[in-house]
Every structure is written in structure tokens, then in C-alpha cells.
VOLOPA-751649 format. One record per residue (C-alpha): residue number from 0; z, x, y. Coordinates in nm, 3 decimals. Layout:
R     n         w         u         v
R   NUM         Z         X         Y
...
end
This chain:
R     n         w         u         v
R     0    17.736     7.432    12.765
R     1    17.432     7.543    12.961
R     2    17.451     7.743    13.284
R     3    17.308     7.447    13.473
R     4    17.571     7.204    13.345
R     5    17.856     7.446    13.407
R     6    17.733     7.505    13.760
R     7    17.696     7.129    13.818
R     8    18.052     7.054    13.702
R     9    18.193     7.347    13.899
R    10    18.012     7.237    14.214
R    11    18.127     6.879    14.161
R    12    18.491     6.985    14.128
R    13    18.473     7.215    14.430
R    14    18.297     6.954    14.642
R    15    18.549     6.688    14.542
R    16    18.839     6.912    14.638
R    17    18.675     7.014    14.964
R    18    18.590     6.655    15.060
R    19    18.938     6.534    14.959
R    20    19.094     6.806    15.171
R    21    18.861     6.718    15.457
R    22    18.949     6.350    15.426
R    23    19.323     6.430    15.434
R    24    19.272     6.650    15.740
R    25    19.070     6.372    15.905
R    26    19.351     6.120    15.843
R    27    19.612     6.361    15.979
R    28    19.393     6.435    16.277
R    29    19.344     6.066    16.340
R    30    19.722     6.013    16.328
R    31    19.779     6.304    16.562
R    32    19.520     6.167    16.802
R    33    19.682     5.824    16.785
R    34    20.026     5.974    16.859
R    35    19.888     6.172    17.150
R    36    19.704     5.870    17.287
R    37    20.020     5.662    17.254
R    38    20.226     5.924    17.439
R    39    19.978     5.931    17.725
R    40    19.969     5.552    17.738
R    41    20.348     5.491    17.740
R    42    20.398     5.774    17.990
R    43    20.146     5.617    18.225
R    44    20.307     5.271    18.201
R    45    20.659     5.411    18.243
R    46    20.557     5.622    18.542
R    47    20.378     5.329    18.707
R    48    20.684     5.101    18.671
R    49    20.920     5.371    18.792
R    50    20.715     5.424    19.108
R    51    20.666     5.053    19.173
R    52    20.841     4.923    19.491
R    53    20.900     4.592    19.312
R    54    21.106     4.765    19.047
R    55    21.322     4.941    19.310
R    56    21.365     4.616    19.505
R    57    21.471     4.425    19.192
R    58    21.735     4.686    19.113
R    59    21.888     4.623    19.457
R    60    21.947     4.255    19.375
R    61    22.262     4.128    19.206
R    62    22.061     4.009    18.898
R    63    21.777     4.255    18.829
R    64    21.705     4.095    18.490
R    65    21.597     3.765    18.641
R    66    21.319     3.941    18.831
R    67    21.227     4.229    18.598
R    68    21.227     4.054    18.257
R    69    20.925     3.826    18.325
R    70    20.733     4.108    18.496
R    71    20.791     4.363    18.220
R    72    20.692     4.115    17.948
R    73    20.364     4.044    18.125
R    74    20.300     4.419    18.158
R    75    20.400     4.478    17.795
R    76    20.158     4.215    17.673
R    77    19.879     4.347    17.895
R    78    19.925     4.712    17.794
R    79    19.984     4.651    17.421
R    80    20.317     4.828    17.412
R    81    20.606     4.707    17.194
R    82    20.890     4.725    17.445
R    83    20.967     4.795    17.810
R    84    21.331     4.856    17.892
R    85    21.458     4.891    18.248
R    86    21.816     5.015    18.248
R    87    22.092     5.137    18.473
R    88    22.189     5.505    18.468
R    89    22.480     5.407    18.244
R    90    22.229     5.276    17.972
R    91    22.286     4.904    18.049
R    92    21.962     4.718    17.970
R    93    21.811     4.488    18.235
R    94    21.502     4.403    18.022
R    95    21.405     4.403    17.655
R    96    21.152     4.251    17.423
R    97    21.438     4.073    17.248
R    98    21.625     3.885    17.524
R    99    21.947     3.881    17.324
R   100    21.967     4.258    17.360
R   101    21.967     4.241    17.742
R   102    22.293     4.371    17.876
R   103    22.346     4.589    17.575
R   104    22.345     4.967    17.565
R   105    22.013     5.154    17.540
R   106    22.001     5.378    17.235
R   107    21.812     5.697    17.287
R   108    21.810     6.017    17.489
R   109    21.817     5.981    17.868
R   110    21.970     6.313    17.976
R   111    21.638     6.470    18.073
R   112    21.543     6.156    18.267
R   113    21.874     6.161    18.451
R   114    21.786     6.518    18.543
R   115    21.465     6.389    18.705
R   116    21.216     6.460    18.422
R   117    20.972     6.213    18.266
R   118    20.951     6.285    17.893
R   119    20.843     6.136    17.559
R   120    21.019     6.133    17.224
R   121    21.008     5.978    16.879
R   122    21.325     5.780    16.820
R   123    21.451     5.509    16.583
R   124    21.576     5.241    16.820
R   125    21.655     4.873    16.788
R   126    21.291     4.793    16.691
R   127    21.262     5.080    16.448
R   128    21.103     5.426    16.486
R   129    20.886     5.444    16.797
R   130    20.718     5.679    17.040
R   131    20.876     5.617    17.378
R   132    20.855     5.757    17.729
R   133    21.154     5.761    17.968
R   134    21.105     5.796    18.346
R   135    21.361     5.799    18.633
R   136    21.353     5.535    18.914
R   137    21.427     5.676    19.260
R   138    21.560     5.492    19.564
R   139    21.604     5.704    19.870
R   140    21.610     6.026    19.673
R   141    21.869     5.923    19.418
R   142    21.820     5.788    19.065
R   143    21.910     5.420    19.056
R   144    21.769     5.336    18.713
R   145    21.551     5.437    18.420
R   146    21.249     5.279    18.255
R   147    21.157     5.330    17.889
R   148    20.823     5.219    17.740
R   149    20.749     5.253    17.369
R   150    20.523     5.168    17.077
R   151    20.662     5.142    16.726
R   152    20.543     5.366    16.444
R   153    20.449     5.055    16.249
R   154    20.196     4.956    16.511
R   155    20.058     5.310    16.538
R   156    20.023     5.319    16.159
R   157    19.831     4.993    16.171
R   158    19.590     5.142    16.422
R   159    19.538     5.448    16.202
R   160    19.489     5.224    15.898
R   161    19.201     5.046    16.073
R   162    19.011     5.377    16.093
R   163    19.075     5.475    15.731
R   164    18.786     5.271    15.582
R   165    18.541     5.453    15.807
R   166    18.687     5.790    15.713
R   167    18.681     5.707    15.341
R   168    18.327     5.570    15.366
R   169    18.204     5.890    15.529
R   170    18.385     6.094    15.262
R   171    18.233     5.883    14.984
R   172    17.883     5.920    15.129
R   173    17.935     6.295    15.164
R   174    18.056     6.320    14.806
R   175    17.762     6.114    14.681
R   176    17.505     6.320    14.871
R   177    17.670     6.642    14.751
R   178    17.672     6.519    14.391
R   179    17.303     6.428    14.408
R   180    17.221     6.768    14.561
R   181    17.422     6.946    14.292
R   182    17.247     6.745    14.023
R   183    16.902     6.833    14.159
R   184    17.003     7.198    14.188
R   185    17.136     7.201    13.833
R   186    16.818     7.038    13.703
R   187    16.607     7.304    13.873
R   188    16.835     7.574    13.733
R   189    16.810     7.413    13.388
R   190    16.431     7.442    13.402
R   191    16.451     7.804    13.514
R   192    16.707     7.902    13.249
R   193    16.552     7.682    12.977
R   194    16.883     7.505    12.931
R   195    17.053     7.817    12.794
R   196    17.421     7.894    12.801
R   197    17.551     8.213    12.970
R   198    17.616     8.392    12.641
R   199    17.267     8.298    12.521
R   200    17.115     8.441    12.840
R   201    17.319     8.758    12.799
R   202    17.210     8.802    12.437
R   203    16.849     8.731    12.529
R   204    16.864     8.992    12.806
R   205    17.020     9.249    12.575
R   206    16.759     9.182    12.304
R   207    16.484     9.183    12.566
R   208    16.595     9.522    12.699
R   209    16.635     9.663    12.348
R   210    16.288     9.549    12.243
R   211    16.123     9.679    12.560
R   212    16.278    10.022    12.514
R   213    16.213    10.044    12.141
R   214    15.856     9.922    12.088
R   215    15.594    10.191    12.057
R   216    15.332    10.008    12.265
R   217    15.310     9.991    12.641
R   218    15.391     9.653    12.791
R   219    15.312     9.536    13.145
R   220    15.393     9.181    13.255
R   221    15.227     9.059    13.574
R   222    15.330     8.747    13.763
R   223    15.107     8.471    13.892
R   224    15.059     8.650    14.227
R   225    14.714     8.804    14.250
R   226    14.596     9.101    14.454
R   227    14.708     9.461    14.495
R   228    15.020     9.348    14.686
R   229    15.157     9.192    14.366
R   230    15.427     9.374    14.170
R   231    15.450     9.406    13.794
R   232    15.749     9.207    13.674
R   233    15.809     9.412    13.358
R   234    15.699     9.769    13.275
R   235    15.854     9.928    12.968
R   236    15.912    10.298    12.905
R   237    15.601    10.347    12.693
R   238    15.379    10.191    12.960
R   239    15.526    10.423    13.223
R   240    15.455    10.720    12.995
R   241    15.099    10.617    12.916
R   242    15.015    10.539    13.279
R   243    15.229    10.815    13.438
R   244    15.418    10.559    13.646
R   245    15.740    10.643    13.832
R   246    16.070    10.460    13.790
R   247    16.136    10.149    13.993
R   248    15.911     9.855    14.091
R   249    15.543     9.904    14.011
R   250    15.289     9.741    14.246
R   251    14.951     9.648    14.102
R   252    14.794     9.901    14.338
R   253    14.977    10.177    14.146
R   254    14.797    10.090    13.823
R   255    14.488    10.295    13.734
R   256    14.170    10.143    13.884
R   257    14.031    10.077    13.536
R   258    14.329     9.852    13.460
R   259    14.331     9.645    13.779
R   260    14.036     9.440    13.653
R   261    14.242     9.347    13.348
R   262    14.513     9.169    13.546
R   263    14.339     8.832    13.525
R   264    14.342     8.672    13.179
R   265    14.016     8.614    12.999
R   266    13.940     8.242    12.974
R   267    13.988     8.133    12.617
R   268    13.675     7.919    12.617
R   269    13.431     8.195    12.718
R   270    13.456     8.398    12.401
R   271    13.526     8.713    12.603
R   272    13.721     8.969    12.400
R   273    14.082     9.011    12.499
R   274    14.099     9.370    12.366
R   275    13.925     9.624    12.588
R   276    13.901     9.999    12.606
R   277    14.025    10.149    12.933
R   278    14.026    10.513    13.030
R   279    14.267    10.698    13.253
R   280    14.235    11.061    13.352
R   281    14.386    11.187    13.026
R   282    14.399    10.893    12.788
R   283    14.194    10.635    12.606
R   284    14.384    10.306    12.599
R   285    14.323     9.987    12.406
R   286    14.434     9.709    12.639
R   287    14.510     9.362    12.507
R   288    14.560     9.091    12.767
R   289    14.710     8.751    12.708
R   290    14.787     8.475    12.958
R   291    15.143     8.342    12.973
R   292    15.154     7.967    13.013
R   293    15.442     7.727    13.067
R   294    15.404     7.351    13.082
R   295    15.029     7.386    13.106
R   296    15.031     7.631    13.398
R   297    14.956     8.002    13.395
R   298    15.263     8.191    13.511
R   299    15.142     8.544    13.445
R   300    14.958     8.791    13.225
R   301    15.083     9.028    12.955
R   302    14.903     9.360    12.909
R   303    14.966     9.548    12.585
R   304    14.866     9.917    12.594
R   305    14.800    10.118    12.281
R   306    14.720    10.488    12.295
R   307    14.391    10.569    12.123
R   308    14.345    10.917    12.268
R   309    14.406    11.109    11.946
R   310    14.210    10.859    11.741
R   311    13.922    10.877    11.986
R   312    13.933    11.256    11.970
R   313    13.921    11.245    11.590
R   314    13.639    10.991    11.606
R   315    13.453    11.218    11.845
R   316    13.487    11.512    11.609
R   317    13.381    11.287    11.321
R   318    13.077    11.178    11.520
R   319    12.994    11.543    11.584
R   320    13.026    11.627    11.214
R   321    12.824    11.319    11.127
R   322    12.562    11.432    11.379
R   323    12.550    11.776    11.226
R   324    12.521    11.622    10.880
R   325    12.240    11.397    11.000
R   326    12.072    11.699    11.154
R   327    12.101    11.893    10.829
R   328    11.975    11.595    10.630
R   329    11.685    11.554    10.873
R   330    11.602    11.923    10.858
R   331    11.629    11.922    10.478
R   332    11.399    11.622    10.461
R   333    11.155    11.780    10.705
R   334    11.173    12.114    10.521
R   335    11.097    11.937    10.193
R   336    10.791    11.772    10.349
R   337    10.672    12.103    10.489
R   338    10.736    12.282    10.157
R   339    10.538    12.018     9.970
R   340    10.257    12.060    10.220
R   341    10.254    12.437    10.180
R   342    10.266    12.413     9.798
R   343     9.974    12.168     9.800
R   344     9.771    12.401    10.026
R   345     9.841    12.689     9.789
R   346     9.736    12.480     9.490
R   347     9.415    12.394     9.673
R   348     9.351    12.764     9.732
R   349     9.384    12.744    10.106
R   350     9.617    13.039    10.136
R   351     9.541    13.127    10.497
R   352     9.604    12.771    10.615
R   353     9.934    12.759    10.423
R   354    10.051    13.086    10.578
R   355     9.951    12.973    10.930
R   356    10.126    12.634    10.886
R   357    10.448    12.789    10.761
R   358    10.470    13.071    11.013
R   359    10.377    12.852    11.314
R   360    10.652    12.595    11.243
R   361    10.901    12.868    11.163
R   362    10.812    13.049    11.483
R   363    10.877    12.744    11.703
R   364    11.213    12.671    11.539
R   365    11.322    13.031    11.543
R   366    11.225    13.072    11.907
R   367    11.453    12.778    12.005
R   368    11.737    12.910    11.789
R   369    11.706    13.262    11.928
R   370    11.688    13.136    12.288
R   371    11.992    12.912    12.260
R   372    12.205    13.161    12.069
R   373    12.124    13.425    12.329
R   374    12.154    13.216    12.650
R   375    12.443    12.990    12.545
R   376    12.764    13.178    12.467
R   377    12.943    12.874    12.329
R   378    12.839    12.837    11.961
R   379    12.949    12.474    11.943
R   380    12.719    12.377    12.231
R   381    12.425    12.572    12.088
R   382    12.475    12.411    11.747
R   383    12.505    12.069    11.911
R   384    12.177    12.109    12.099
R   385    11.995    12.235    11.789
R   386    12.130    11.945    11.586
R   387    12.034    11.689    11.850
R   388    11.677    11.824    11.853
R   389    11.644    11.742    11.485
R   390    11.810    11.403    11.517
R   391    11.589    11.311    11.811
R   392    11.276    11.419    11.624
R   393    11.372    11.204    11.325
R   394    11.418    10.906    11.559
R   395    11.082    10.964    11.720
R   396    11.210    11.110    12.046
R   397    11.095    11.442    12.186
R   398    11.411    11.632    12.290
R   399    11.341    11.926    12.520
R   400    11.599    12.192    12.597
R   401    11.472    12.348    12.920
R   402    11.403    12.720    12.957
R   403    11.672    12.761    13.225
R   404    11.947    12.641    12.991
R   405    12.209    12.916    12.988
R   406    12.588    12.924    12.985
R   407    12.805    13.232    13.025
R   408    13.122    13.316    12.839
R   409    13.345    13.171    13.115
R   410    13.323    12.792    13.120
R   411    13.552    12.530    13.273
R   412    13.553    12.323    12.952
R   413    13.677    12.375    12.602
R   414    13.437    12.359    12.310
R   415    13.555    12.006    12.227
R   416    13.506    11.893    12.588
R   417    13.157    12.047    12.597
R   418    13.061    11.864    12.279
R   419    13.205    11.537    12.419
R   420    13.026    11.570    12.752
R   421    12.683    11.692    12.642
R   422    12.678    11.506    12.310
R   423    12.750    11.166    12.466
R   424    12.499    11.216    12.746
R   425    12.228    11.318    12.497
R   426    12.307    11.031    12.258
R   427    12.290    10.779    12.541
R   428    11.961    10.930    12.661
R   429    11.807    10.917    12.310
R   430    11.909    10.553    12.272
R   431    11.774    10.466    12.616
R   432    11.444    10.646    12.553
R   433    11.395    10.476    12.214
R   434    11.479    10.136    12.361
R   435    11.230    10.183    12.641
R   436    10.959    10.303    12.398
R   437    10.997     9.984    12.191
R   438    10.900     9.778    12.495
R   439    10.625    10.011    12.625
R   440    10.365    10.224    12.457
R   441    10.489    10.545    12.621
R   442    10.613    10.840    12.419
R   443    10.993    10.863    12.444
R   444    11.139    11.191    12.563
R   445    11.471    11.347    12.664
R   446    11.518    11.665    12.867
R   447    11.845    11.859    12.867
R   448    11.958    12.139    13.099
R   449    12.293    12.318    13.088
R   450    12.326    12.600    13.340
R   451    12.537    12.763    13.610
R   452    12.456    12.717    13.979
R   453    12.673    12.838    14.269
R   454    12.998    12.857    14.069
R   455    12.925    12.519    13.915
R   456    12.848    12.427    13.559
R   457    12.561    12.179    13.587
R   458    12.448    11.946    13.310
R   459    12.130    11.745    13.363
R   460    12.011    11.493    13.109
R   461    11.690    11.305    13.190
R   462    11.510    11.051    12.973
R   463    11.213    10.818    12.979
R   464    11.436    10.510    12.977
R   465    11.492    10.270    13.266
R   466    11.825    10.422    13.363
R   467    12.156    10.251    13.436
R   468    12.139     9.984    13.710
R   469    12.339    10.077    14.016
R   470    12.559     9.769    13.988
R   471    12.653     9.869    13.630
R   472    12.734    10.233    13.701
R   473    13.095    10.175    13.815
R   474    13.158     9.961    13.511
R   475    13.001    10.225    13.291
R   476    13.226    10.506    13.412
R   477    13.551    10.308    13.386
R   478    13.532    10.071    13.092
R   479    13.235    10.177    12.883
R   480    12.875    10.068    12.894
R   481    12.590    10.018    12.649
R   482    12.227     9.926    12.699
R   483    12.230     9.768    12.353
R   484    12.295     9.396    12.354
R   485    12.636     9.282    12.236
R   486    12.787     9.631    12.241
R   487    13.013     9.822    12.474
R   488    12.997    10.202    12.462
R   489    13.255    10.462    12.551
R   490    13.016    10.755    12.581
R   491    12.969    10.764    12.956
R   492    13.332    10.670    13.018
R   493    13.448    10.963    12.804
R   494    13.213    11.189    12.998
R   495    13.362    11.073    13.326
R   496    13.711    11.131    13.185
R   497    13.624    11.496    13.119
R   498    13.455    11.533    13.459
R   499    13.747    11.379    13.647
R   500    14.001    11.591    13.460
R   501    13.829    11.907    13.588
R   502    13.757    11.789    13.942
R   503    13.383    11.750    13.889
R   504    13.130    11.491    13.999
R   505    12.881    11.270    13.819
R   506    12.584    11.089    13.966
R   507    12.253    10.935    13.874
R   508    11.919    11.051    14.012
R   509    11.580    10.884    13.965
R   510    11.336    11.118    13.794
R   511    11.027    11.049    13.588
R   512    11.255    10.815    13.402
R   513    11.628    10.847    13.478
R   514    11.867    11.139    13.512
R   515    12.243    11.190    13.505
R   516    12.376    11.503    13.674
R   517    12.724    11.643    13.611
R   518    12.869    11.925    13.821
R   519    13.201    12.090    13.734
R   520    13.344    12.383    13.934
R   521    13.393    12.695    13.724
R   522    13.627    12.873    13.965
R   523    13.863    12.577    13.973
R   524    13.891    12.579    13.598
R   525    13.958    12.951    13.591
R   526    14.243    12.915    13.838
end
């Protein structure tokens, strides 16, 4: 039986018992009120007769019954009482509802009345159980008689019975309204619990908790509430580890800025990819977002986080190796062309021209190698720059490593971070310069500077391309950017990850083409 049905039946039973108890209390209260009203009424009638001068005068006559019987019957009929008995102190009746009982002995308690007290009691007299009042009649300070006025229990019960239909009707209406309310509440609860039984809900919760704690991917479930004030409804252990989140509720504002834009689901009819790369300070995350819908309405969004940091690192190293291989292939190809040229010159007998051609090209290459190996103390960076020169030349781009490029032995970055930062900036610049050259007749160029200025490691990469539009820069540094249609790059985002990790800054500056400047404090890294 579902939770909703159990709750409905339980509420129905409880409400029935409560309303039944309330009805019984209402009936008892009505009876008590009727008894109290009857006591007040008979006491008032008895007191009025006892204080009446006509009653005292009749008791002085030889035949009080002849005078009092007609009067008391008229009063009894007018007041709705069942009997009025005027008696002598010795209990002899002068009046009664049943004339044949006149002259008989009054049955009931009169001691308190003889003592001068007006009182009420419930007593089973000649007419059956009744509520009666007994009052003393005074004549000149002494008690000359008693008057008793009463209403039978049968009549009081009839009065109470007349009010029972109203009481039962109110109880029935209350029970009906309560039953309808319980039914509506149970139906709402059935929708919210999907009609499950308590043990099914418990098992689902246990399985839910077990799955959340055991899966190797981060999981964040966001409700339908939008904005930074919203709170994630579910955050599993892996998501907290990947995003460095504390225990307890997680507001959307606590998520990394690069993830806040992923809280809204991608419309399924736009063709927008649901898997996106997002970068935090230390990690590269593949984020998959899916809307959660129920009965045609979106009720939230599920974000699945997969750690791609190590894979991205391996891919970066692979790209570096591939770049070196391309550089070696380019240099081998270029060397073969130059060797063929020199051999042909020798065969033609132009020995001086062959020597000049070979030594001039060798001199330029050797000068760059000697300068970089001397000024740059990090071999990986020097090799990277030399390799990029060859790659750029093969792609028709003039890559210039400026004369002031120099880097000491103490750097804030590791060799891998240097390769990531400079390599991605140079690759992006080469692509931008080539793309711009295809649309214009200008010669593409890239200029690279790596140096130290005022305890800062400064990297400047300028190119002849159009640069990154200002409105795209924020997107570029958080979720990847590419100037090539249909692609999204991670290069600049990875650069920003390295810069942010070491407390540096990155900015764009307009130059002859465009320029990106990175500044990273050296002293901060050393500390």
C-alpha cells in the first residue's frame, strides 16, 4: 500500500474518531446545558410562587386547594413545567398535575426547604425522574408551606433529542470536508512520492545514497530555481572533491564561475552540444548537462562531471612531442631542399655560391640556437621556441623570437607549465595570423617575448591577426575559444588556468595586430 493511501486511511480513522468524540461531547454538553437551564427555570417559578401574596393568602383559607389548583395549572401550562406542587410543611399536597394525588404525601426531600433554603434536585417522584426545585413559603417570618416545581427527565430528553439532528448534521459535514481534504492531500502526496510504498521509498533512498557515494563521476543536481540564490539539491562525494566544495548545502554561488553558465539545460532543438569542457583552478572537467523533466515540465538540471586533468596533461605532452616531430620533419624537409640546392650548385661548378648559401643559412639558424640556449635557462622552453619557428615557417608564418627574450634559472613555472603556457599562446597566434593572411594579402607574422621585468615573468605574444573580440575574451578564458569555425579550443583556457594557479594576470593589448600579455610574479612562486 502506498504512503499516500496509508496516510489517507490513517487520517480518515483519526478524523472519524475525533469527530465522533466531539459529537458525543456536544450531546453531553447539550444535555448539561438543558439540565442547567431547567434548574434555573424551575427555581425561578418556585421562587415566584413562594413569594406571591396570593399563595400565602390561599394557605390561610380552610381549603387552599380550591384556590391554588387552578392557578398553579395555569402557571404550569404557561411555563412549560410538568408539575407544580404546593404542600403543607407535613408534605400534604394542596396541588398536583394529577388531581387524584391531591391530599396525598409529597415524595421527595424537603428538609433543606424547611430549613429556609431553596434548592434543586433530581428525584424519581410520582411522574417519574424529574429535576425539581423546592422553595419555602413564609407568612410573618414562619414557614407555612412549600412549593415544588419540576420537569421530568423524559421531557428534557425530548428537548435534547430535537437538537441532535443539527449536531449530527454538523458532524457529518465536518467529516465529509475532512475526508475530502485528506483525499486531496493524499493525491498530492501520491504525485510527490510516485505512488510508492514506504519500504519502496526506503529502498530507493538506500540505493540512491549507495549509487551517489560509489560512482566515480561527479554529480550535481540543480532544482528549477534559477539564480545564484538557488541551492544544489544533490552533490555527491566525487563532485565535492572535484570542485573543492565543503560539506553541507551547496548554493549555486559556491560553484566555480565557469560552471554557473552550465546550470541551464541546452535546448534539445538547437543542436548545442551537451558536453562541454570547463576549467577550474586545478582541473580540466568534462561537464555533461541534461534537463530533468516530469509531466512535460522541466524540474531541474543534472550536471555530470568527469575529470580530464590527467588526460589533458597527457594530450598536452603528446601535442608537444607531435610539435617537436613536426619541427624535425619540417627541418629535415627543409634541409633536404637546401642540400639538393647546394649539390646542384656544386655540379654546376658554382662553388663560391654553394658555400655562401650553406654558411649563410647555417649562420642564421645557429645564431638563434646559440642565443636561446644562452639566454633561456629552461631547455624545454628553448626547444619549444626553436621547434615553433620551424613549424611556423612551414605554415608560411614568420615567427620572431625577440632579442630581449631571456629567462633565468629561477622561474615560477615548471617545465610542463612553461610549455603549456607559451606553446598554446604561440599556436593560437600562428593560427590567427594564418587565418588573417588568407583574407588579406599581408604577410603573416608572430612575435614572441619571454623575459623578466620587476620580479615578474612576462610573456608577450603578438600576431598579425585580428585579435580576440572583447566580448569573447571572458568566454575564451573560462570555457575555451577558437577562431576557427565549428571548433572550441582549450588553449587560452589552459593558459589562464596556469596563470590563475600562480597568481598572475592575463590581458590583451592592441598592437600592430593583436597581443596577449601574461605576467606571473616570480617571488610569489619562490615563497
